[in-house]
C-alpha positions in Angstrom: 188.8 89.4 86.9 191.9 87.3 87.4 192.9 84.1 85.6 193.5 81.3 88.1 197.1 80.2 88.2 197.6 76.4 87.8 201.0 75.2 89.1 202.1 71.7 88.3 202.6 69.4 91.3 206.3 69.2 92.4 206.5 65.5 91.2 205.8 66.5 87.6 208.4 69.3 87.7 211.2 66.9 88.9 210.1 64.3 86.3 210.4 66.8 83.4 213.7 68.1 84.6 215.2 64.6 84.8 214.1 63.9 81.2 215.6 67.1 79.9 218.9 66.4 81.7 219.1 63.0 79.9 219.3 64.5 76.4 222.8 64.2 75.0 224.5 66.4 72.5 224.4 63.6 70.0 220.7 63.3 70.4 220.3 67.0 69.9 222.4 66.9 66.7 220.4 64.0 65.3 217.2 65.8 66.1 218.5 69.0 64.4 219.6 67.0 61.3 216.2 65.4 61.1 214.4 68.7 61.5 216.6 70.2 58.7 215.6 67.4 56.3 211.9 68.0 57.0 212.2 71.8 56.7 209.2 73.4 55.0 209.7 76.6 53.1 207.6 79.4 54.5 205.1 80.9 52.1 205.9 84.3 50.8 204.0 87.3 52.1 201.5 88.9 49.8 204.0 91.7 49.0 206.7 89.3 48.1 204.4 87.1 46.0 203.2 90.0 43.9 206.6 91.7 43.5 207.7 92.0 39.8 204.2 91.3 38.5 203.2 95.0 38.0 202.0 95.8 34.5 203.6 98.8 32.7 200.7 100.2 30.6 203.0 102.4 28.6 205.0 99.4 27.3 204.0 98.3 23.8 204.1 94.6 22.8 204.7 93.6 19.2 
């Protein structure tokens, strides 16, 4: 079974290309600065989150 390929009409391709070409370096820098301000820290993996929490059963606590 093959998945049917859907190609966009040529008009849509030209329209998208024209918009991409209109982006200036200043716009890209502004977008990058905005994205950096809204940056969200990625959650730690399970291994990283539990690191350092091991209990040493041989250690005595006074």
